C-alpha positions in Angstrom: 0.0 -0.2 -0.2 0.9 3.5 -0.4 1.5 6.3 2.1 -1.9 7.5 1.5 -3.6 4.3 1.6 -4.2 3.6 -2.0 -2.7 0.9 -3.7 0.7 1.0 -5.4 0.3 1.5 -9.4 3.8 2.7 -10.1 6.3 0.3 -8.2 9.0 2.8 -7.4 7.2 5.9 -6.5 7.1 4.8 -2.8 10.6 3.3 -3.0 11.7 -0.4 -3.7 12.2 0.7 -7.4 13.6 2.1 -10.1 12.1 5.4 -9.5 8.6 7.2 -11.2 10.5 7.1 -14.9 11.6 3.7 -14.5 8.4 2.5 -12.9 6.8 -0.9 -13.8 3.2 -0.4 -13.9 0.8 -2.5 -12.3 -2.7 -3.1 -13.2 -5.1 -2.3 -10.3 -6.9 -5.0 -10.6 -3.9 -7.0 -9.1 -4.6 -5.7 -5.4 -8.7 -6.8 -5.6 -9.9 -3.1 -5.7 -11.0 -3.0 -9.8 -11.7 -6.2 -11.5 -10.5 -6.3 -15.1 -11.1 -8.1 -17.6 -8.8 -8.5 -20.2 -10.8 -8.2 -23.1 -8.2 -7.0 -26.3 -11.2 -7.5 -29.2 -12.7 -4.4 -28.6 -9.4 -2.4 -29.0 -8.4 -4.6 -31.7 -11.9 -3.7 -33.4 -11.2 0.2 -32.8 -7.9 0.3 -34.1 -8.9 -1.7 -37.3 -12.3 0.7 -37.9 -9.7 3.9 -37.3 -7.6 3.0 -39.9 -10.7 2.7 -42.8 -10.2 6.3 -43.3 -6.7 6.2 -43.9 -6.9 3.1 -46.0 -9.8 5.3 -48.1 -7.5 8.1 -48.5 -4.5 6.2 -49.7 -6.8 4.1 -52.2 -8.0 6.9 -53.9 -4.4 8.4 -53.8 -3.0 5.7 -55.8 -5.5 5.5 -58.4 -5.4 9.3 -58.8 -1.6 8.4 -59.6 -2.4 5.4 -61.7 -4.8 7.4 -63.8 -2.3 10.5 -64.0 0.3 8.1 -65.0 -2.3 6.8 -67.8 -3.1 10.2 -69.2 -0.1 11.6 -69.8 0.8 8.1 -71.5 -2.3 8.0 -73.5 -2.5 11.5 -73.4 -5.9 11.6 -72.2 -5.8 13.9 -70.2 -7.7 14.4 -67.4 -10.3 11.7 -68.0 -8.6 8.8 -66.7 -7.1 10.3 -63.5 -11.0 11.8 -62.6 -12.6 8.3 -63.5 -9.8 6.2 -61.8 -10.7 8.9 -58.9 -13.9 8.2 -58.8 -13.3 4.3 -59.0 -11.2 4.8 -55.9 -13.8 6.4 -53.7 -16.8 4.0 -55.3 -14.1 1.2 -54.0 -13.2 2.2 -50.7 -16.1 3.3 -49.7 -17.9 -0.1 -50.6 -14.8 -2.1 -48.3 -15.1 0.3 -45.3 -18.6 -0.2 -45.4 -18.1 -3.8 -45.8 -15.1 -4.1 -42.9 -17.9 -1.8 -40.4 -20.5 -4.9 -41.1 -18.2 -7.1 -40.5 -17.1 -5.6 -37.0 -20.7 -5.0 -36.3 -21.9 -8.2 -37.2 -18.9 -9.9 -34.9 -19.6 -7.6 -31.7 -23.6 -8.5 -32.2 -22.4 -12.4 -32.3 -20.1 -11.6 -29.1 -23.1 -10.0 -27.5 -25.4 -12.4 -27.9 -23.3 -15.2 -26.9 -22.5 -13.2 -23.4 -26.0 -12.5 -23.0 -28.2 -15.2 -23.2 -31.9 -15.0 -23.7 -33.8 -17.1 -21.0 
């Protein structure tokens, strides 16, 4: 226990460790105060969904660059770049919708598994 009566979360802050900067973090659940369920699925899904926007932008830019290169090669400026940019937007939005739907289905399945009906 810490001098103020709370459990030690940072070992080393109150002695017996490597100091504040070299402290090892200990979750409070080790001391029985806060029950903690180790569930990394939610964090994994959150990170995956947050990357969808970046993937969408990268997909559009890659398709625009390919269109720009085709325009320079064939002399059709700006039609290939615009058409491939639209294709990138449509494809990226479709991919984002499918991934969001899959994440929602997985979350719903987990909820139903964890909360069965009587």
